[in-house]
C-alpha positions in Angstrom: 50.9 -156.8 -87.7 52.1 -157.2 -91.3 48.5 -156.6 -92.5 48.4 -153.3 -90.7 51.7 -152.2 -92.0 50.7 -153.1 -95.6 47.3 -151.3 -95.2 49.1 -148.1 -94.1 51.6 -148.3 -96.9 48.9 -148.7 -99.5 46.9 -145.8 -98.0 50.0 -143.6 -98.1 50.7 -144.6 -101.7 47.1 -143.7 -102.7 47.4 -140.4 -100.9 50.7 -139.6 -102.6 49.3 -140.6 -106.0 46.1 -138.7 -105.5 47.9 -135.5 -104.5 50.3 -135.9 -107.5 47.3 -136.3 -109.8 45.7 -133.2 -108.3 48.9 -131.2 -108.8 49.3 -132.4 -112.4 45.8 -131.5 -113.3 46.3 -128.0 -111.7 43.4 -128.7 -109.3 45.8 -128.1 -106.4 49.1 -126.3 -106.0 52.4 -128.2 -106.4 53.2 -128.0 -102.7 50.2 -130.3 -101.9 52.4 -133.2 -103.0 55.1 -132.5 -100.5 53.4 -133.6 -97.2 52.2 -136.9 -98.6 55.5 -137.6 -100.2 57.4 -136.9 -96.9 55.0 -139.2 -95.0 55.5 -142.0 -97.6 59.3 -141.7 -97.5 59.3 -141.6 -93.7 57.1 -144.7 -93.4 59.1 -146.7 -95.9 62.2 -145.9 -93.8 60.4 -147.0 -90.7 59.3 -150.2 -92.5 62.9 -150.9 -93.4 64.0 -150.6 -89.8 61.1 -152.7 -88.6 62.1 -155.5 -91.0 65.6 -155.4 -89.7 64.4 -155.7 -86.1 62.1 -158.6 -87.1 65.0 -160.4 -88.7 67.1 -159.8 -85.6 64.3 -161.2 -83.4 63.9 -164.3 -85.6 67.7 -164.9 -85.6 67.8 -164.5 -81.8 64.9 -166.9 -81.4 66.6 -169.4 -83.7 69.9 -169.3 -81.8 68.1 -169.6 -78.4 66.2 -172.6 -79.7 69.4 -174.2 -81.0 71.1 -173.6 -77.7 68.2 -175.1 -75.8 68.3 -178.2 -77.9 72.1 -178.5 -77.5 71.7 -178.1 -73.7 68.9 -180.7 -73.6 71.1 -183.2 -75.5 74.0 -182.4 -73.2 72.1 -182.7 -70.0 70.0 -185.7 -71.0 70.5 -188.7 -68.8 71.4 -191.9 -70.6 68.5 -194.1 -71.2 68.5 -197.0 -68.7 68.5 -200.5 -70.0 65.3 -202.5 -69.8 64.9 -204.2 -66.4 65.8 -207.8 -66.4 63.0 -208.8 -63.9 59.3 -208.3 -64.8 57.3 -205.9 -62.6 55.3 -207.5 -59.8 51.7 -208.4 -60.8 49.0 -205.8 -59.9 46.3 -207.2 -57.6 42.8 -207.1 -59.0 40.3 -204.7 -57.5 37.3 -206.1 -55.6 34.0 -204.6 -56.7 31.3 -204.2 -54.0 27.7 -203.9 -55.0 25.9 -201.6 -52.5 22.6 -201.2 -54.3 21.2 -204.5 -53.1 22.0 -203.7 -49.4 20.1 -200.4 -49.5 17.0 -201.7 -51.1 16.8 -204.6 -48.7 17.2 -202.2 -45.8 14.2 -200.2 -47.0 16.1 -197.0 -47.9 15.7 -195.1 -51.1 18.2 -192.9 -52.9 17.5 -189.1 -52.7 16.3 -187.8 -56.1 17.1 -184.1 -56.3 15.2 -183.8 -59.5 11.9 -185.2 -58.2 8.8 -183.1 -58.5 8.7 -180.3 -55.9 5.3 -181.4 -54.6 6.7 -184.8 -53.7 9.6 -183.4 -51.7 9.5 -182.1 -48.2 9.8 -178.4 -47.5 13.4 -177.2 -47.2 14.9 -180.1 -49.2 
Protein backbone atom coordinates (compact mmCIF):
# COMPACT_ATOMS: atom_id res chain seq x y z
CA UNK A 1 0.00 0.00 0.00
CA UNK A 2 2.82 2.39 0.84
CA UNK A 3 4.56 1.66 -2.45
CA UNK A 4 1.42 2.56 -4.39
CA UNK A 5 1.03 5.79 -2.43
CA UNK A 6 4.67 6.67 -3.05
CA UNK A 7 4.39 5.91 -6.79
CA UNK A 8 1.36 8.14 -7.19
CA UNK A 9 3.03 10.94 -5.22
CA UNK A 10 6.13 10.77 -7.43
CA UNK A 11 3.98 10.71 -10.56
CA UNK A 12 2.08 13.82 -9.45
CA UNK A 13 5.35 15.56 -8.57
CA UNK A 14 6.75 14.83 -12.05
CA UNK A 15 3.49 16.03 -13.61
CA UNK A 16 3.57 19.30 -11.64
CA UNK A 17 7.25 19.89 -12.39
CA UNK A 18 6.75 19.07 -16.06
CA UNK A 19 3.81 21.42 -16.42
CA UNK A 20 5.77 24.13 -14.56
CA UNK A 21 8.71 23.66 -16.92
CA UNK A 22 6.39 23.94 -19.92
CA UNK A 23 4.86 27.13 -18.53
CA UNK A 24 8.28 28.68 -17.78
CA UNK A 25 9.60 27.95 -21.27
CA UNK A 26 6.41 29.44 -22.78
CA UNK A 27 5.60 26.14 -24.51
CA UNK A 28 2.26 26.12 -22.66
CA UNK A 29 0.05 28.72 -21.03
CA UNK A 30 0.41 29.52 -17.30
CA UNK A 31 -2.92 27.94 -16.45
CA UNK A 32 -1.58 24.47 -17.46
CA UNK A 33 0.18 24.37 -14.07
CA UNK A 34 -3.05 24.82 -12.10
CA UNK A 35 -4.67 21.33 -12.50
CA UNK A 36 -1.51 19.40 -11.69
CA UNK A 37 -0.80 21.63 -8.68
CA UNK A 38 -4.34 21.18 -7.35
CA UNK A 39 -4.07 17.41 -7.78
CA UNK A 40 -0.71 17.36 -5.97
CA UNK A 41 -1.99 19.48 -3.07
CA UNK A 42 -5.16 17.39 -2.76
CA UNK A 43 -3.18 14.15 -2.76
CA UNK A 44 -0.76 15.39 -0.11
CA UNK A 45 -3.75 16.31 2.07
CA UNK A 46 -5.18 12.86 1.57
CA UNK A 47 -1.81 11.29 2.43
CA UNK A 48 -1.75 13.27 5.66
CA UNK A 49 -5.19 11.97 6.67
CA UNK A 50 -4.22 8.43 5.67
CA UNK A 51 -1.11 8.59 7.85
CA UNK A 52 -3.24 9.75 10.80
CA UNK A 53 -5.67 6.86 10.22
CA UNK A 54 -2.77 4.38 10.02
CA UNK A 55 -1.35 5.72 13.29
CA UNK A 56 -4.76 5.39 14.97
CA UNK A 57 -5.07 1.77 13.72
CA UNK A 58 -1.60 0.92 15.03
CA UNK A 59 -2.40 2.47 18.42
CA UNK A 60 -5.72 0.60 18.60
CA UNK A 61 -4.01 -2.69 17.74
CA UNK A 62 -1.32 -2.01 20.36
CA UNK A 63 -3.90 -1.31 23.10
CA UNK A 64 -5.94 -4.39 22.13
CA UNK A 65 -2.84 -6.56 22.28
CA UNK A 66 -1.89 -5.13 25.67
CA UNK A 67 -5.43 -5.71 26.97
CA UNK A 68 -5.39 -9.29 25.68
CA UNK A 69 -2.08 -9.98 27.41
CA UNK A 70 -3.38 -8.48 30.64
CA UNK A 71 -6.58 -10.56 30.43
CA UNK A 72 -4.57 -13.70 29.73
CA UNK A 73 -2.39 -13.05 32.76
CA UNK A 74 -5.42 -12.33 34.92
CA UNK A 75 -7.37 -15.40 33.76
CA UNK A 76 -4.41 -17.76 33.73
CA UNK A 77 -4.82 -20.61 36.17
CA UNK A 78 -2.00 -21.14 38.63
CA UNK A 79 0.45 -23.78 37.51
CA UNK A 80 -0.16 -26.99 39.50
CA UNK A 81 2.72 -28.44 41.43
CA UNK A 82 4.46 -31.50 40.07
CA UNK A 83 2.63 -34.72 40.99
CA UNK A 84 4.20 -36.58 43.84
CA UNK A 85 3.48 -40.05 42.42
CA UNK A 86 5.01 -41.10 39.10
CA UNK A 87 2.58 -41.92 36.27
CA UNK A 88 1.71 -45.61 35.78
CA UNK A 89 3.94 -47.49 33.34
CA UNK A 90 2.71 -47.81 29.78
CA UNK A 91 2.33 -51.42 28.58
CA UNK A 92 4.44 -52.37 25.59
CA UNK A 93 2.69 -53.10 22.32
CA UNK A 94 2.64 -56.59 20.88
CA UNK A 95 3.76 -56.75 17.24
CA UNK A 96 2.14 -59.47 15.14
CA UNK A 97 3.84 -60.55 11.91
CA UNK A 98 1.15 -61.55 9.39
CA UNK A 99 3.36 -61.93 6.33
CA UNK A 100 4.46 -65.45 7.30
CA UNK A 101 0.88 -66.67 7.71
CA UNK A 102 -0.22 -65.44 4.26
CA UNK A 103 2.67 -67.03 2.42
CA UNK A 104 2.25 -70.34 4.20
CA UNK A 105 -1.47 -70.34 3.29
CA UNK A 106 -0.64 -69.94 -0.40
CA UNK A 107 -2.09 -66.44 -0.83
CA UNK A 108 -0.37 -63.54 -2.55
CA UNK A 109 -0.69 -59.81 -1.97
CA UNK A 110 -2.55 -57.93 -4.73
CA UNK A 111 -0.17 -55.78 -6.78
CA UNK A 112 -2.09 -52.96 -8.40
CA UNK A 113 0.96 -51.86 -10.36
CA UNK A 114 1.52 -55.23 -12.00
CA UNK A 115 1.60 -55.39 -15.77
CA UNK A 116 -1.91 -55.14 -17.27
CA UNK A 117 -1.44 -58.40 -19.25
CA UNK A 118 -0.83 -60.33 -16.04
CA UNK A 119 -3.99 -59.04 -14.37
CA UNK A 120 -7.50 -60.30 -14.95
CA UNK A 121 -10.03 -58.19 -16.84
CA UNK A 122 -11.85 -55.73 -14.62
CA UNK A 123 -9.23 -55.57 -11.88
